[in-house]
VMD Tcl script that draws the C-alpha trace (Angstrom):
set ca {
  {-66.68 -56.35 34.72}
  {-63.29 -54.64 34.41}
  {-62.33 -55.69 30.88}
  {-62.30 -53.13 28.08}
  {-64.75 -53.84 25.30}
  {-63.74 -53.56 21.67}
  {-64.69 -50.38 19.86}
  {-66.95 -50.65 16.84}
  {-63.94 -50.18 14.57}
  {-62.04 -52.94 16.36}
  {-65.04 -55.26 16.01}
  {-65.15 -54.50 12.29}
  {-61.41 -55.13 11.99}
  {-61.75 -58.56 13.59}
  {-64.55 -59.49 11.20}
  {-62.53 -58.18 8.25}
  {-59.77 -60.68 9.04}
  {-62.11 -63.53 8.12}
  {-63.15 -62.23 4.70}
  {-61.15 -64.15 2.09}
  {-59.30 -62.62 -0.82}
  {-61.42 -62.56 -3.97}
  {-64.74 -62.71 -2.13}
  {-67.97 -61.11 -3.31}
  {-69.29 -59.31 -0.23}
  {-72.32 -57.31 0.83}
  {-71.96 -55.07 3.88}
  {-75.17 -54.29 5.76}
  {-76.22 -50.80 6.79}
  {-74.70 -49.39 9.96}
  {-71.81 -51.00 11.82}
  {-71.02 -53.56 9.05}
  {-70.08 -50.76 6.65}
  {-66.97 -50.18 8.80}
  {-65.65 -53.56 7.67}
  {-64.94 -52.17 4.22}
  {-62.72 -49.49 5.73}
  {-60.46 -51.92 7.58}
  {-60.09 -54.88 5.23}
  {-56.46 -55.56 4.34}
  {-55.89 -53.42 1.21}
  {-53.84 -56.27 -0.28}
  {-57.05 -58.28 -0.58}
  {-59.23 -57.92 -3.67}
  {-62.77 -57.78 -2.31}
  {-65.69 -57.13 -4.66}
  {-68.39 -55.19 -2.85}
  {-72.04 -55.51 -3.82}
  {-74.84 -53.11 -2.91}
  {-78.43 -54.28 -3.25}
  {-79.55 -51.05 -4.92}
  {-77.59 -52.12 -8.00}
  {-73.80 -51.88 -7.70}
  {-71.16 -54.56 -8.18}
  {-67.67 -53.22 -7.59}
  {-68.56 -50.51 -5.09}
  {-65.68 -48.31 -4.01}
  {-64.97 -46.10 -0.98}
  {-66.57 -42.72 -0.24}
  {-65.62 -40.03 -2.78}
  {-63.05 -37.35 -2.18}
  {-64.41 -33.85 -1.46}
  {-65.54 -32.24 -4.68}
  {-65.90 -35.57 -6.50}
  {-69.29 -36.55 -5.09}
  {-71.95 -37.90 -7.44}
  {-75.38 -37.59 -5.77}
  {-76.69 -40.44 -7.92}
  {-73.97 -42.86 -6.80}
  {-75.01 -44.11 -3.37}
  {-75.13 -47.40 -1.49}
  {-78.20 -49.00 0.06}
  {-77.80 -46.81 3.13}
  {-77.87 -43.66 0.97}
  {-74.19 -42.97 1.63}
  {-72.11 -41.53 -1.20}
  {-69.76 -44.10 -2.74}
  {-67.58 -44.59 -5.80}
  {-67.19 -47.28 -8.44}
  {-63.90 -49.16 -8.82}
  {-62.45 -49.75 -12.30}
  {-64.35 -52.66 -13.80}
  {-67.35 -52.12 -11.53}
  {-70.88 -52.10 -12.89}
  {-74.36 -50.76 -12.32}
  {-77.13 -53.33 -12.61}
  {-80.91 -53.30 -12.48}
  {-82.38 -53.66 -9.01}
  {-83.91 -56.97 -10.08}
  {-80.55 -58.33 -11.21}
  {-78.98 -57.19 -7.95}
  {-81.49 -59.24 -5.98}
  {-80.94 -62.21 -8.30}
  {-77.30 -62.08 -7.23}
  {-78.37 -62.07 -3.59}
  {-81.05 -64.74 -3.78}
  {-79.16 -66.96 -6.21}
  {-76.26 -67.72 -3.88}
  {-73.72 -65.62 -5.77}
  {-72.47 -63.67 -2.74}
  {-69.72 -65.31 -0.73}
  {-70.19 -63.27 2.44}
  {-72.90 -61.07 3.90}
  {-71.96 -58.98 6.94}
  {-75.05 -57.89 8.87}
  {-75.92 -56.15 12.10}
  {-78.40 -57.61 14.56}
  {-80.84 -56.77 17.30}
  {-80.80 -60.42 18.37}
  {-79.17 -63.72 17.38}
  {-80.27 -67.10 18.70}
  {-78.20 -70.12 19.67}
  {-79.47 -71.81 16.50}
  {-78.27 -68.98 14.24}
  {-81.65 -67.27 13.86}
  {-81.27 -63.60 12.98}
  {-83.53 -60.71 14.04}
  {-82.40 -57.36 12.64}
  {-85.37 -55.56 11.15}
  {-87.90 -54.91 13.93}
  {-87.95 -54.46 17.70}
  {-90.56 -53.71 20.34}
  {-89.55 -50.02 20.34}
  {-92.25 -47.93 18.69}
  {-89.70 -45.17 18.13}
  {-87.84 -47.47 15.72}
  {-90.12 -48.30 12.78}
  {-89.52 -51.71 11.14}
  {-87.24 -51.58 8.09}
  {-86.20 -54.85 6.50}
  {-84.68 -53.62 3.23}
  {-82.76 -56.45 1.59}
  {-81.75 -58.14 4.85}
  {-83.96 -61.21 4.38}
  {-82.56 -61.83 0.90}
  {-78.98 -61.34 2.07}
  {-79.45 -63.58 5.09}
  {-80.76 -66.54 3.13}
  {-78.83 -66.03 -0.11}
  {-75.21 -65.50 0.97}
  {-72.97 -68.52 1.33}
  {-71.72 -67.27 4.69}
  {-73.45 -64.83 7.07}
  {-71.35 -62.92 9.58}
  {-72.99 -60.78 12.26}
  {-71.27 -57.80 13.88}
  {-73.07 -56.43 16.94}
  {-72.54 -55.38 20.53}
  {-72.86 -58.23 23.01}
  {-75.58 -56.44 24.98}
  {-78.02 -53.59 24.51}
  {-77.31 -50.15 25.94}
  {-79.22 -51.09 29.08}
  {-77.31 -54.35 29.49}
  {-79.77 -56.91 28.08}
  {-78.27 -59.84 26.14}
  {-78.50 -59.75 22.37}
  {-77.44 -63.38 22.03}
  {-80.32 -65.53 23.23}
  {-81.60 -69.09 23.37}
  {-84.49 -67.89 21.20}
  {-85.09 -64.52 19.55}
  {-88.02 -62.53 20.88}
  {-88.12 -60.09 17.96}
  {-89.49 -60.99 14.50}
  {-87.00 -63.09 12.59}
  {-85.19 -61.91 9.51}
  {-84.25 -65.51 8.72}
  {-83.89 -68.79 10.59}
  {-80.64 -70.73 11.10}
  {-78.51 -68.57 8.79}
  {-75.78 -67.05 10.99}
  {-72.37 -68.72 10.87}
  {-70.24 -66.47 13.10}
  {-70.92 -63.61 15.53}
  {-68.45 -60.83 16.33}
  {-69.21 -58.77 19.43}
  {-67.33 -56.27 21.56}
  {-66.52 -59.15 23.93}
  {-66.11 -62.30 21.88}
  {-66.11 -64.22 18.62}
  {-68.67 -67.03 18.59}
  {-69.46 -69.74 16.06}
  {-72.93 -71.18 15.61}
  {-72.41 -74.94 15.59}
  {-74.94 -77.80 15.44}
  {-75.27 -78.02 19.22}
  {-75.30 -74.32 20.03}
  {-72.73 -71.57 20.49}
  {-68.99 -72.14 20.62}
  {-66.83 -69.25 21.84}
  {-63.65 -69.04 19.77}
  {-62.15 -65.85 21.20}
  {-62.86 -63.64 24.19}
  {-61.67 -60.14 25.06}
  {-58.69 -60.03 27.40}
  {-59.79 -59.70 31.00}
  {-63.21 -61.30 30.47}
  {-63.65 -64.67 32.13}
  {-65.88 -67.40 30.68}
  {-68.23 -66.96 33.65}
  {-68.55 -63.22 33.03}
  {-69.26 -63.77 29.34}
  {-71.88 -66.38 30.17}
  {-73.59 -63.95 32.56}
  {-73.95 -61.46 29.70}
  {-75.33 -64.04 27.28}
  {-78.89 -65.33 27.13}
  {-77.95 -68.78 25.84}
  {-75.60 -71.54 27.04}
  {-72.02 -71.20 25.83}
  {-69.28 -73.71 25.19}
  {-65.67 -72.58 25.01}
  {-63.14 -73.86 22.48}
  {-60.23 -75.86 23.84}
  {-57.90 -73.47 22.01}
  {-59.79 -70.36 23.17}
  {-58.13 -67.24 21.76}
  {-57.76 -63.85 23.39}
  {-58.97 -60.61 21.81}
  {-56.71 -57.86 23.07}
  {-58.19 -54.38 22.40}
  {-54.66 -52.98 22.12}
  {-53.81 -55.51 19.41}
  {-57.22 -55.50 17.71}
  {-56.85 -51.83 16.81}
  {-57.93 -51.09 13.26}
  {-55.69 -48.06 12.90}
  {-53.61 -49.64 10.19}
  {-53.50 -47.87 6.82}
  {-56.15 -48.87 4.33}
  {-56.41 -48.13 0.66}
  {-59.18 -48.04 -1.91}
  {-60.50 -51.36 -3.21}
  {-58.53 -52.76 -6.11}
  {-59.87 -52.82 -9.65}
  {-61.77 -55.95 -10.56}
  {-59.33 -58.51 -11.83}
  {-59.13 -62.23 -12.33}
  {-61.09 -63.54 -9.38}
  {-63.09 -66.71 -9.18}
  {-66.69 -66.09 -10.12}
  {-69.12 -66.95 -7.32}
}
mol new
graphics top color blue
foreach p $ca { graphics top sphere $p radius 0.5 }
foreach p [lrange $ca 0 end-1] q [lrange $ca 1 end] { graphics top cylinder $p $q radius 0.2 }
display resetview
């Protein structure tokens, strides 16, 4: 196919557009962490990290690193004014108790029913590592997945049924790939947007599950989807609606 795929940063930027102002959000390890870098700085987003942070800020400036202040992926972070450290148990209570508005996760596979597989594959070189993914997948009010449409060798990641061990069943609401934005609806997958230059037939050929296309199908233009707009640090915690 001749169409340009979105870069990882452009994929993150598209997902960031759908995170509402005032939301409590957990960003999964890997590609989802980019979402925090490209969210509109005018939005007040409260970031949660399962190792015990509510009000997580951006990476520290050089010379201001605190080796004890890290996110779940062991990356150095900061704390915004009004943020808090909590016990690991309390952090998981937030996750399991439905207090997070959005969880953004990566995926090895997603099924047409919204099943998520993101902790184990059939590759012995990649040891299984579930972390808090199961809790985030079942506990968040809305689960967004950001992933490439296919593997490096061209195999579909979006399938009729997952072949890898499930993280959770029927939890994914929307999928953002380098080729499309898809919603998981009661009768399968509905394509909302597709990258410019990719036809419905080409997208279907790269997908392991039947697709339906929205009547008002949008176009994702890589030139327009660029995430190179300025971003600022997260705002201090203010008067937001408690989840």
